[in-house]
N, CA, C and O atoms as a Tripos MOL2 file, in Angstrom:
@<TRIPOS>MOLECULE
protein
  284   283    71     0     0
PROTEIN
NO_CHARGES

@<TRIPOS>ATOM
      1 N          91.7560   61.1240  112.9280 N.3       1 MET1
      2 CA         93.0880   61.9250  114.0130 C.3       1 MET1
      3 C          94.0220   62.4810  112.6450 C.2       1 MET1
      4 O          95.1370   61.9600  112.6980 O.2       1 MET1
      5 N          93.9270   63.0540  111.8900 N.am      2 SER2
      6 CA         94.5960   63.3590  110.6590 C.3       2 SER2
      7 C          94.9050   65.0300  110.7040 C.2       2 SER2
      8 O          95.7270   65.5770  109.9690 O.2       2 SER2
      9 N          94.3050   65.5340  111.4390 N.am      3 ASP3
     10 CA         94.7070   67.2750  111.7400 C.3       3 ASP3
     11 C          95.7920   67.3740  113.0320 C.2       3 ASP3
     12 O          96.5740   68.3240  113.0800 O.2       3 ASP3
     13 N          95.7870   66.2950  114.1080 N.am      4 ASN4
     14 CA         96.9910   66.5650  115.0400 C.3       4 ASN4
     15 C          96.1350   67.9060  115.9560 C.2       4 ASN4
     16 O          96.8590   68.6290  116.6400 O.2       4 ASN4
     17 N          94.8870   68.1420  115.9400 N.am      5 ASN5
     18 CA         94.6520   69.5170  116.8090 C.3       5 ASN5
     19 C          94.7180   68.8240  118.0030 C.2       5 ASN5
     20 O          94.8680   67.6030  118.0430 O.2       5 ASN5
     21 N          94.5630   69.8840  119.4690 N.am      6 PRO6
     22 CA         94.2730   69.6490  120.3720 C.3       6 PRO6
     23 C          93.5890   68.5810  121.0980 C.2       6 PRO6
     24 O          93.9270   67.8900  122.0590 O.2       6 PRO6
     25 N          92.3440   68.6430  120.2450 N.am      7 GLU7
     26 CA         91.1450   67.7010  120.7760 C.3       7 GLU7
     27 C          91.6720   66.4070  120.6290 C.2       7 GLU7
     28 O          91.3820   65.6240  121.5330 O.2       7 GLU7
     29 N          92.5360   65.8910  119.5020 N.am      8 ASP8
     30 CA         93.0910   64.9540  119.0050 C.3       8 ASP8
     31 C          94.3640   64.1950  119.9920 C.2       8 ASP8
     32 O          94.5780   62.9920  120.1400 O.2       8 ASP8
     33 N          95.2200   65.5720  120.6860 N.am      9 ARG9
     34 CA         95.9030   64.7410  121.7120 C.3       9 ARG9
     35 C          95.0650   64.5050  122.7160 C.2       9 ARG9
     36 O          94.9340   63.3090  122.9780 O.2       9 ARG9
     37 N          94.3770   65.3440  123.4450 N.am     10 GLN10
     38 CA         93.3190   64.6260  124.6020 C.3      10 GLN10
     39 C          93.0990   63.6660  124.2990 C.2      10 GLN10
     40 O          93.7920   62.8670  124.9300 O.2      10 GLN10
     41 N          91.8180   62.7420  122.9280 N.am     11 ALA11
     42 CA         91.1190   61.9290  122.5960 C.3      11 ALA11
     43 C          92.2230   60.8120  122.4940 C.2      11 ALA11
     44 O          91.7010   59.7940  122.9480 O.2      11 ALA11
     45 N          93.4860   60.5480  122.1100 N.am     12 GLY12
     46 CA         94.3400   59.5530  121.9980 C.3      12 GLY12
     47 C          95.5190   59.6550  121.8200 C.2      12 GLY12
     48 O          96.1430   58.6020  121.6900 O.2      12 GLY12
     49 N          96.2940   61.0110  121.7440 N.am     13 GLY13
     50 CA         97.5780   60.8350  121.8960 C.3      13 GLY13
     51 C          97.9530   61.8170  120.5890 C.2      13 GLY13
     52 O          97.0340   62.4080  120.0230 O.2      13 GLY13
     53 N          99.4180   61.9780  120.1020 N.am     14 LEU14
     54 CA         99.7520   62.4700  119.1710 C.3      14 LEU14
     55 C          99.9700   61.5810  117.9950 C.2      14 LEU14
     56 O         100.5590   60.5010  118.0430 O.2      14 LEU14
     57 N          99.3200   62.2560  116.6850 N.am     15 ASN15
     58 CA         99.1650   61.1740  115.6270 C.3      15 ASN15
     59 C         100.9800   61.4490  114.6680 C.2      15 ASN15
     60 O         101.2980   62.5430  114.2000 O.2      15 ASN15
     61 N         101.7180   60.4160  114.6060 N.am     16 PRO16
     62 CA        103.2260   60.4410  114.1580 C.3      16 PRO16
     63 C         103.0970   60.9720  112.6920 C.2      16 PRO16
     64 O         104.1780   61.1650  112.1350 O.2      16 PRO16
     65 N         102.1000   61.2100  112.0500 N.am     17 GLN17
     66 CA        102.0700   61.5770  110.7440 C.3      17 GLN17
     67 C         101.6990   63.0930  110.6930 C.2      17 GLN17
     68 O         101.3590   63.6970  109.6760 O.2      17 GLN17
     69 N         101.8210   63.6340  112.0020 N.am     18 ALA18
     70 CA        101.1950   65.2260  111.6770 C.3      18 ALA18
     71 C         101.8840   65.8950  113.0860 C.2      18 ALA18
     72 O         101.1040   66.2750  113.9580 O.2      18 ALA18
     73 N         102.6790   65.9710  113.2030 N.am     19 LEU19
     74 CA        103.3150   66.4750  114.6530 C.3      19 LEU19
     75 C         103.6930   67.9610  114.5900 C.2      19 LEU19
     76 O         104.1340   68.4050  113.5300 O.2      19 LEU19
     77 N         103.5660   68.6600  115.5310 N.am     20 ARG20
     78 CA        103.3860   69.8610  115.3430 C.3      20 ARG20
     79 C         105.1630   70.0960  115.8760 C.2      20 ARG20
     80 O         105.7440   69.0150  115.9680 O.2      20 ARG20
     81 N         105.9260   71.1700  116.1740 N.am     21 LEU21
     82 CA        107.4690   71.1800  116.0890 C.3      21 LEU21
     83 C         107.5450   70.9770  117.6280 C.2      21 LEU21
     84 O         108.3170   70.0750  117.9550 O.2      21 LEU21
     85 N         106.8590   71.6740  118.7310 N.am     22 GLU22
     86 CA        107.2130   71.3520  119.9840 C.3      22 GLU22
     87 C         106.8750   70.4940  120.4980 C.2      22 GLU22
     88 O         107.2480   70.3880  121.6660 O.2      22 GLU22
     89 N         105.7750   69.1520  119.7820 N.am     23 ASP23
     90 CA        105.6710   67.8820  120.3610 C.3      23 ASP23
     91 C         106.7930   67.4440  119.4350 C.2      23 ASP23
     92 O         107.8710   67.7580  119.9400 O.2      23 ASP23
     93 N         106.9020   66.9750  118.5360 N.am     24 LEU24
     94 CA        108.8830   66.4320  118.1570 C.3      24 LEU24
     95 C         109.4950   66.8360  118.5820 C.2      24 LEU24
     96 O         109.8490   65.9640  119.3760 O.2      24 LEU24
     97 N         110.1120   67.7130  118.7770 N.am     25 ALA25
     98 CA        111.1010   68.5630  119.9540 C.3      25 ALA25
     99 C         111.0430   67.9220  120.9100 C.2      25 ALA25
    100 O         112.0580   67.2330  121.0180 O.2      25 ALA25
    101 N         110.0690   67.7250  122.0180 N.am     26 ARG26
    102 CA        109.6480   66.6290  123.2170 C.3      26 ARG26
    103 C         109.8210   65.2710  123.0830 C.2      26 ARG26
    104 O         110.3310   64.5700  123.9570 O.2      26 ARG26
    105 N         109.4260   64.8830  122.0480 N.am     27 ILE27
    106 CA        109.1150   62.9680  121.7660 C.3      27 ILE27
    107 C         111.0100   63.0810  121.1310 C.2      27 ILE27
    108 O         111.2800   61.8800  121.1560 O.2      27 ILE27
    109 N         112.2950   63.7760  120.6420 N.am     28 LEU28
    110 CA        112.9160   63.4620  119.8840 C.3      28 LEU28
    111 C         113.6960   63.5740  121.2800 C.2      28 LEU28
    112 O         114.4490   62.6370  121.5440 O.2      28 LEU28
    113 N         113.5580   64.9770  122.5080 N.am     29 THR29
    114 CA        114.1350   65.0910  123.6400 C.3      29 THR29
    115 C         114.2500   63.7700  124.4310 C.2      29 THR29
    116 O         115.2270   63.0770  124.7160 O.2      29 THR29
    117 N         112.6090   63.6170  124.7540 N.am     30 VAL30
    118 CA        112.4960   62.3510  125.8050 C.3      30 VAL30
    119 C         113.0660   61.0930  125.3750 C.2      30 VAL30
    120 O         113.5820   60.4410  126.2820 O.2      30 VAL30
    121 N         113.1010   60.5510  124.1180 N.am     31 SER31
    122 CA        113.5420   59.4530  123.8490 C.3      31 SER31
    123 C         115.4080   59.1220  123.9840 C.2      31 SER31
    124 O         115.9370   58.0130  124.0610 O.2      31 SER31
    125 N         116.1630   60.6220  123.9750 N.am     32 GLY32
    126 CA        117.2790   60.4640  124.1870 C.3      32 GLY32
    127 C         118.6080   60.0930  123.1040 C.2      32 GLY32
    128 O         119.7750   59.7160  123.2130 O.2      32 GLY32
    129 N         117.4560   60.5240  121.7850 N.am     33 LEU33
    130 CA        118.3820   60.0890  120.4560 C.3      33 LEU33
    131 C         118.7380   61.1660  120.2970 C.2      33 LEU33
    132 O         119.9590   61.1990  120.1500 O.2      33 LEU33
    133 N         117.9360   62.7980  120.2120 N.am     34 ARG34
    134 CA        118.8080   63.6570  119.9900 C.3      34 ARG34
    135 C         118.0120   64.6550  120.8810 C.2      34 ARG34
    136 O         116.8020   64.6440  121.1070 O.2      34 ARG34
    137 N         119.0650   65.6180  121.3870 N.am     35 ALA35
    138 CA        118.4300   66.5610  121.9200 C.3      35 ALA35
    139 C         117.9260   67.7170  121.0270 C.2      35 ALA35
    140 O         118.7810   68.3020  120.3630 O.2      35 ALA35
    141 N         116.6670   68.1070  120.9340 N.am     36 ALA36
    142 CA        115.8610   68.6400  120.2820 C.3      36 ALA36
    143 C         115.2960   69.9700  120.8140 C.2      36 ALA36
    144 O         115.0490   70.2030  121.9970 O.2      36 ALA36
    145 N         115.1460   70.7140  119.8910 N.am     37 THR37
    146 CA        114.5950   72.2450  120.5680 C.3      37 THR37
    147 C         113.4180   72.5490  119.0360 C.2      37 THR37
    148 O         113.4520   71.6940  118.1520 O.2      37 THR37
    149 N         112.7680   73.3800  118.9180 N.am     38 VAL38
    150 CA        112.0750   74.1830  117.9700 C.3      38 VAL38
    151 C         112.5000   74.8890  117.0900 C.2      38 VAL38
    152 O         112.0340   75.3020  116.0280 O.2      38 VAL38
    153 N         113.7510   75.0430  117.7890 N.am     39 GLU39
    154 CA        114.6740   76.0610  117.0130 C.3      39 GLU39
    155 C         115.6160   75.1150  116.0530 C.2      39 GLU39
    156 O         115.8060   75.1000  114.8370 O.2      39 GLU39
    157 N         115.9880   74.5400  116.8580 N.am     40 ILE40
    158 CA        116.8700   72.9200  115.9580 C.3      40 ILE40
    159 C         115.9880   72.5980  114.7740 C.2      40 ILE40
    160 O         116.3200   72.6190  113.5890 O.2      40 ILE40
    161 N         114.9610   72.3350  115.2240 N.am     41 LEU41
    162 CA        113.9790   71.6010  114.1020 C.3      41 LEU41
    163 C         113.5590   72.4790  112.9400 C.2      41 LEU41
    164 O         113.3990   72.1060  111.7780 O.2      41 LEU41
    165 N         113.3640   74.0310  113.5580 N.am     42 ASP42
    166 CA        113.3010   75.0150  112.2100 C.3      42 ASP42
    167 C         114.2840   75.3880  111.7590 C.2      42 ASP42
    168 O         114.1480   76.2030  110.8460 O.2      42 ASP42
    169 N         116.0370   74.9120  112.2400 N.am     43 ALA43
    170 CA        117.0080   74.9910  111.1530 C.3      43 ALA43
    171 C         117.1380   74.1690  110.4430 C.2      43 ALA43
    172 O         117.8170   74.4610  109.4580 O.2      43 ALA43
    173 N         116.4770   72.4260  110.5310 N.am     44 ASP44
    174 CA        116.3680   71.2960  109.6940 C.3      44 ASP44
    175 C         115.5770   71.8030  108.3070 C.2      44 ASP44
    176 O         115.8930   71.7150  107.1210 O.2      44 ASP44
    177 N         114.3810   72.3880  108.9980 N.am     45 LEU45
    178 CA        113.1270   72.7760  107.8300 C.3      45 LEU45
    179 C         114.0280   73.4590  106.8220 C.2      45 LEU45
    180 O         114.2160   72.9430  105.7210 O.2      45 LEU45
    181 N         114.5670   74.5590  107.1550 N.am     46 ASP46
    182 CA        115.2170   75.5520  106.4090 C.3      46 ASP46
    183 C         116.3880   74.9080  105.7890 C.2      46 ASP46
    184 O         116.8010   75.3570  104.7210 O.2      46 ASP46
    185 N         117.0100   73.8240  106.3930 N.am     47 ALA47
    186 CA        118.1630   73.0210  105.4900 C.3      47 ALA47
    187 C         117.3840   72.3060  104.5560 C.2      47 ALA47
    188 O         118.0140   71.9710  103.5530 O.2      47 ALA47
    189 N         115.8910   71.8890  104.6030 N.am     48 GLY48
    190 CA        115.1990   70.9620  103.5280 C.3      48 GLY48
    191 C         114.4680   69.8490  104.3940 C.2      48 GLY48
    192 O         114.0180   68.8330  103.8640 O.2      48 GLY48
    193 N         114.3940   70.0490  105.4850 N.am     49 ALA49
    194 CA        113.4710   68.1750  106.1100 C.3      49 ALA49
    195 C         112.2310   68.8340  105.6250 C.2      49 ALA49
    196 O         111.8660   70.0080  105.5590 O.2      49 ALA49
    197 N         111.6620   67.6010  105.2830 N.am     50 PRO50
    198 CA        110.2870   67.6440  104.4110 C.3      50 PRO50
    199 C         109.3770   68.2590  105.8170 C.2      50 PRO50
    200 O         109.7600   68.2300  106.9870 O.2      50 PRO50
    201 N         108.1320   68.7830  105.3120 N.am     51 ARG51
    202 CA        107.2860   69.3450  105.8620 C.3      51 ARG51
    203 C         105.3960   69.3420  105.2140 C.2      51 ARG51
    204 O         104.9040   69.7850  104.1760 O.2      51 ARG51
    205 N         104.7880   68.6280  106.4060 N.am     52 ASN52
    206 CA        103.4540   68.9520  105.6040 C.3      52 ASN52
    207 C         102.5190   70.1450  105.4610 C.2      52 ASN52
    208 O         102.2570   71.0950  106.1980 O.2      52 ASN52
    209 N         102.1230   69.7760  104.2950 N.am     53 ARG53
    210 CA        101.3170   71.0210  103.6300 C.3      53 ARG53
    211 C         100.4600   72.0490  105.2550 C.2      53 ARG53
    212 O         100.4350   73.2790  105.3050 O.2      53 ARG53
    213 N          99.9770   71.2770  106.1690 N.am     54 ASP54
    214 CA         99.7980   72.0380  107.3600 C.3      54 ASP54
    215 C         100.7970   72.5840  108.3110 C.2      54 ASP54
    216 O         100.4670   73.1450  109.3560 O.2      54 ASP54
    217 N         101.8220   72.4380  107.9940 N.am     55 GLY55
    218 CA        103.1750   72.7880  108.7280 C.3      55 GLY55
    219 C         103.4230   72.0510  110.2480 C.2      55 GLY55
    220 O         104.1370   72.5090  111.1410 O.2      55 GLY55
    221 N         102.5200   70.5950  110.3030 N.am     56 THR56
    222 CA        103.5800   69.7570  110.7800 C.3      56 THR56
    223 C         104.1790   68.7340  110.2850 C.2      56 THR56
    224 O         104.0410   68.4340  109.0990 O.2      56 THR56
    225 N         105.0230   67.9660  111.2190 N.am     57 ILE57
    226 CA        105.4430   66.8320  110.4570 C.3      57 ILE57
    227 C         105.7470   65.5880  111.0920 C.2      57 ILE57
    228 O         105.4970   65.2940  112.2610 O.2      57 ILE57
    229 N         106.5520   64.5730  109.8510 N.am     58 ASN58
    230 CA        105.4400   63.3070  109.9390 C.3      58 ASN58
    231 C         106.9140   63.0370  110.6350 C.2      58 ASN58
    232 O         107.9210   63.4780  110.0810 O.2      58 ASN58
    233 N         106.9900   62.3890  111.7120 N.am     59 LEU59
    234 CA        107.6500   61.7960  112.5510 C.3      59 LEU59
    235 C         109.0400   60.2120  111.3940 C.2      59 LEU59
    236 O         110.2660   60.1230  111.4500 O.2      59 LEU59
    237 N         108.3290   59.6010  110.8160 N.am     60 VAL60
    238 CA        109.3000   58.9540  109.7240 C.3      60 VAL60
    239 C         110.0190   59.4830  108.9620 C.2      60 VAL60
    240 O         111.2120   59.1900  108.8850 O.2      60 VAL60
    241 N         109.2430   60.7000  107.9700 N.am     61 HIS61
    242 CA        109.8520   60.9350  107.0000 C.3      61 HIS61
    243 C         110.8070   61.8700  107.7280 C.2      61 HIS61
    244 O         111.8960   61.8120  107.1570 O.2      61 HIS61
    245 N         110.8370   62.7360  108.7970 N.am     62 TYR62
    246 CA        111.7770   63.5420  109.0150 C.3      62 TYR62
    247 C         112.9740   62.6380  109.8790 C.2      62 TYR62
    248 O         114.0180   63.2380  110.1360 O.2      62 TYR62
    249 N         112.8590   61.4750  110.2440 N.am     63 ALA63
    250 CA        113.8410   60.5500  110.5460 C.3      63 ALA63
    251 C         114.7890   60.1970  109.7980 C.2      63 ALA63
    252 O         115.9960   60.3390  109.9900 O.2      63 ALA63
    253 N         113.9030   59.4280  108.3660 N.am     64 ALA64
    254 CA        114.8820   59.3310  106.7680 C.3      64 ALA64
    255 C         115.6730   60.6400  106.5680 C.2      64 ALA64
    256 O         116.7760   60.6840  106.0240 O.2      64 ALA64
    257 N         115.0780   61.5870  107.0060 N.am     65 TRP65
    258 CA        115.6040   62.8600  106.4190 C.3      65 TRP65
    259 C         117.1330   62.6970  107.1580 C.2      65 TRP65
    260 O         118.2470   62.4140  106.7160 O.2      65 TRP65
    261 N         116.6070   63.0230  108.5080 N.am     66 LEU66
    262 CA        117.8890   63.0860  108.8000 C.3      66 LEU66
    263 C         118.8510   61.2680  108.8760 C.2      66 LEU66
    264 O         119.9920   61.2190  109.3350 O.2      66 LEU66
    265 N         118.3840   60.4380  108.5400 N.am     67 VAL67
    266 CA        119.4700   59.8980  108.4010 C.3      67 VAL67
    267 C         120.5230   59.5840  106.9740 C.2      67 VAL67
    268 O         121.5880   58.9730  106.8850 O.2      67 VAL67
    269 N         119.3350   60.6010  105.5260 N.am     68 LYS68
    270 CA        119.8720   60.7950  104.7910 C.3      68 LYS68
    271 C         121.2620   61.8920  104.5520 C.2      68 LYS68
    272 O         122.2740   61.7580  103.8650 O.2      68 LYS68
    273 N         120.7990   62.9900  105.4380 N.am     69 ASN69
    274 CA        121.0780   64.3310  105.1810 C.3      69 ASN69
    275 C         122.2370   64.9470  106.1420 C.2      69 ASN69
    276 O         123.1650   65.7290  105.9350 O.2      69 ASN69
    277 N         121.6470   64.0690  107.5770 N.am     70 VAL70
    278 CA        122.3890   64.8950  108.7120 C.3      70 VAL70
    279 C         123.5570   63.5850  109.5880 C.2      70 VAL70
    280 O         124.7240   63.8910  109.8300 O.2      70 VAL70
    281 N         123.0470   62.3350  109.9200 N.am     71 LEU71
    282 CA        123.7910   61.3320  110.6880 C.3      71 LEU71
    283 C         125.0700   60.8120  109.6900 C.2      71 LEU71
    284 O         125.8610   59.9600  110.0940 O.2      71 LEU71
@<TRIPOS>BOND
     1     1     2 1
     2     2     3 1
     3     3     4 2
     4     3     5 am
     5     5     6 1
     6     6     7 1
     7     7     8 2
     8     7     9 am
     9     9    10 1
    10    10    11 1
    11    11    12 2
    12    11    13 am
    13    13    14 1
    14    14    15 1
    15    15    16 2
    16    15    17 am
    17    17    18 1
    18    18    19 1
    19    19    20 2
    20    19    21 am
    21    21    22 1
    22    22    23 1
    23    23    24 2
    24    23    25 am
    25    25    26 1
    26    26    27 1
    27    27    28 2
    28    27    29 am
    29    29    30 1
    30    30    31 1
    31    31    32 2
    32    31    33 am
    33    33    34 1
    34    34    35 1
    35    35    36 2
    36    35    37 am
    37    37    38 1
    38    38    39 1
    39    39    40 2
    40    39    41 am
    41    41    42 1
    42    42    43 1
    43    43    44 2
    44    43    45 am
    45    45    46 1
    46    46    47 1
    47    47    48 2
    48    47    49 am
    49    49    50 1
    50    50    51 1
    51    51    52 2
    52    51    53 am
    53    53    54 1
    54    54    55 1
    55    55    56 2
    56    55    57 am
    57    57    58 1
    58    58    59 1
    59    59    60 2
    60    59    61 am
    61    61    62 1
    62    62    63 1
    63    63    64 2
    64    63    65 am
    65    65    66 1
    66    66    67 1
    67    67    68 2
    68    67    69 am
    69    69    70 1
    70    70    71 1
    71    71    72 2
    72    71    73 am
    73    73    74 1
    74    74    75 1
    75    75    76 2
    76    75    77 am
    77    77    78 1
    78    78    79 1
    79    79    80 2
    80    79    81 am
    81    81    82 1
    82    82    83 1
    83    83    84 2
    84    83    85 am
    85    85    86 1
    86    86    87 1
    87    87    88 2
    88    87    89 am
    89    89    90 1
    90    90    91 1
    91    91    92 2
    92    91    93 am
    93    93    94 1
    94    94    95 1
    95    95    96 2
    96    95    97 am
    97    97    98 1
    98    98    99 1
    99    99   100 2
   100    99   101 am
   101   101   102 1
   102   102   103 1
   103   103   104 2
   104   103   105 am
   105   105   106 1
   106   106   107 1
   107   107   108 2
   108   107   109 am
   109   109   110 1
   110   110   111 1
   111   111   112 2
   112   111   113 am
   113   113   114 1
   114   114   115 1
   115   115   116 2
   116   115   117 am
   117   117   118 1
   118   118   119 1
   119   119   120 2
   120   119   121 am
   121   121   122 1
   122   122   123 1
   123   123   124 2
   124   123   125 am
   125   125   126 1
   126   126   127 1
   127   127   128 2
   128   127   129 am
   129   129   130 1
   130   130   131 1
   131   131   132 2
   132   131   133 am
   133   133   134 1
   134   134   135 1
   135   135   136 2
   136   135   137 am
   137   137   138 1
   138   138   139 1
   139   139   140 2
   140   139   141 am
   141   141   142 1
   142   142   143 1
   143   143   144 2
   144   143   145 am
   145   145   146 1
   146   146   147 1
   147   147   148 2
   148   147   149 am
   149   149   150 1
   150   150   151 1
   151   151   152 2
   152   151   153 am
   153   153   154 1
   154   154   155 1
   155   155   156 2
   156   155   157 am
   157   157   158 1
   158   158   159 1
   159   159   160 2
   160   159   161 am
   161   161   162 1
   162   162   163 1
   163   163   164 2
   164   163   165 am
   165   165   166 1
   166   166   167 1
   167   167   168 2
   168   167   169 am
   169   169   170 1
   170   170   171 1
   171   171   172 2
   172   171   173 am
   173   173   174 1
   174   174   175 1
   175   175   176 2
   176   175   177 am
   177   177   178 1
   178   178   179 1
   179   179   180 2
   180   179   181 am
   181   181   182 1
   182   182   183 1
   183   183   184 2
   184   183   185 am
   185   185   186 1
   186   186   187 1
   187   187   188 2
   188   187   189 am
   189   189   190 1
   190   190   191 1
   191   191   192 2
   192   191   193 am
   193   193   194 1
   194   194   195 1
   195   195   196 2
   196   195   197 am
   197   197   198 1
   198   198   199 1
   199   199   200 2
   200   199   201 am
   201   201   202 1
   202   202   203 1
   203   203   204 2
   204   203   205 am
   205   205   206 1
   206   206   207 1
   207   207   208 2
   208   207   209 am
   209   209   210 1
   210   210   211 1
   211   211   212 2
   212   211   213 am
   213   213   214 1
   214   214   215 1
   215   215   216 2
   216   215   217 am
   217   217   218 1
   218   218   219 1
   219   219   220 2
   220   219   221 am
   221   221   222 1
   222   222   223 1
   223   223   224 2
   224   223   225 am
   225   225   226 1
   226   226   227 1
   227   227   228 2
   228   227   229 am
   229   229   230 1
   230   230   231 1
   231   231   232 2
   232   231   233 am
   233   233   234 1
   234   234   235 1
   235   235   236 2
   236   235   237 am
   237   237   238 1
   238   238   239 1
   239   239   240 2
   240   239   241 am
   241   241   242 1
   242   242   243 1
   243   243   244 2
   244   243   245 am
   245   245   246 1
   246   246   247 1
   247   247   248 2
   248   247   249 am
   249   249   250 1
   250   250   251 1
   251   251   252 2
   252   251   253 am
   253   253   254 1
   254   254   255 1
   255   255   256 2
   256   255   257 am
   257   257   258 1
   258   258   259 1
   259   259   260 2
   260   259   261 am
   261   261   262 1
   262   262   263 1
   263   263   264 2
   264   263   265 am
   265   265   266 1
   266   266   267 1
   267   267   268 2
   268   267   269 am
   269   269   270 1
   270   270   271 1
   271   271   272 2
   272   271   273 am
   273   273   274 1
   274   274   275 1
   275   275   276 2
   276   275   277 am
   277   277   278 1
   278   278   279 1
   279   279   280 2
   280   279   281 am
   281   281   282 1
   282   282   283 1
   283   283   284 2
@<TRIPOS>SUBSTRUCTURE
     1 MET1         2 RESIDUE 1 A MET
     2 SER2         6 RESIDUE 1 A SER
     3 ASP3        10 RESIDUE 1 A ASP
     4 ASN4        14 RESIDUE 1 A ASN
     5 ASN5        18 RESIDUE 1 A ASN
     6 PRO6        22 RESIDUE 1 A PRO
     7 GLU7        26 RESIDUE 1 A GLU
     8 ASP8        30 RESIDUE 1 A ASP
     9 ARG9        34 RESIDUE 1 A ARG
    10 GLN10       38 RESIDUE 1 A GLN
    11 ALA11       42 RESIDUE 1 A ALA
    12 GLY12       46 RESIDUE 1 A GLY
    13 GLY13       50 RESIDUE 1 A GLY
    14 LEU14       54 RESIDUE 1 A LEU
    15 ASN15       58 RESIDUE 1 A ASN
    16 PRO16       62 RESIDUE 1 A PRO
    17 GLN17       66 RESIDUE 1 A GLN
    18 ALA18       70 RESIDUE 1 A ALA
    19 LEU19       74 RESIDUE 1 A LEU
    20 ARG20       78 RESIDUE 1 A ARG
    21 LEU21       82 RESIDUE 1 A LEU
    22 GLU22       86 RESIDUE 1 A GLU
    23 ASP23       90 RESIDUE 1 A ASP
    24 LEU24       94 RESIDUE 1 A LEU
    25 ALA25       98 RESIDUE 1 A ALA
    26 ARG26      102 RESIDUE 1 A ARG
    27 ILE27      106 RESIDUE 1 A ILE
    28 LEU28      110 RESIDUE 1 A LEU
    29 THR29      114 RESIDUE 1 A THR
    30 VAL30      118 RESIDUE 1 A VAL
    31 SER31      122 RESIDUE 1 A SER
    32 GLY32      126 RESIDUE 1 A GLY
    33 LEU33      130 RESIDUE 1 A LEU
    34 ARG34      134 RESIDUE 1 A ARG
    35 ALA35      138 RESIDUE 1 A ALA
    36 ALA36      142 RESIDUE 1 A ALA
    37 THR37      146 RESIDUE 1 A THR
    38 VAL38      150 RESIDUE 1 A VAL
    39 GLU39      154 RESIDUE 1 A GLU
    40 ILE40      158 RESIDUE 1 A ILE
    41 LEU41      162 RESIDUE 1 A LEU
    42 ASP42      166 RESIDUE 1 A ASP
    43 ALA43      170 RESIDUE 1 A ALA
    44 ASP44      174 RESIDUE 1 A ASP
    45 LEU45      178 RESIDUE 1 A LEU
    46 ASP46      182 RESIDUE 1 A ASP
    47 ALA47      186 RESIDUE 1 A ALA
    48 GLY48      190 RESIDUE 1 A GLY
    49 ALA49      194 RESIDUE 1 A ALA
    50 PRO50      198 RESIDUE 1 A PRO
    51 ARG51      202 RESIDUE 1 A ARG
    52 ASN52      206 RESIDUE 1 A ASN
    53 ARG53      210 RESIDUE 1 A ARG
    54 ASP54      214 RESIDUE 1 A ASP
    55 GLY55      218 RESIDUE 1 A GLY
    56 THR56      222 RESIDUE 1 A THR
    57 ILE57      226 RESIDUE 1 A ILE
    58 ASN58      230 RESIDUE 1 A ASN
    59 LEU59      234 RESIDUE 1 A LEU
    60 VAL60      238 RESIDUE 1 A VAL
    61 HIS61      242 RESIDUE 1 A HIS
    62 TYR62      246 RESIDUE 1 A TYR
    63 ALA63      250 RESIDUE 1 A ALA
    64 ALA64      254 RESIDUE 1 A ALA
    65 TRP65      258 RESIDUE 1 A TRP
    66 LEU66      262 RESIDUE 1 A LEU
    67 VAL67      266 RESIDUE 1 A VAL
    68 LYS68      270 RESIDUE 1 A LYS
    69 ASN69      274 RESIDUE 1 A ASN
    70 VAL70      278 RESIDUE 1 A VAL
    71 LEU71      282 RESIDUE 1 A LEU
């Protein structure tokens, strides 16, 4: 489940180490911790938030970046 492709989501859920922006926005919004949109996440990426080589986001790395740079 390393690539977080549609087959992975159907087979067993999401990979927190490789989330698409849309999935991360949905997770953050549903958790109630932060209202999130793809546009907000794009702005965070432009501001230096970490991104995997394939363009996905590692949830733990992103959360650590938020704590260090935003909160």
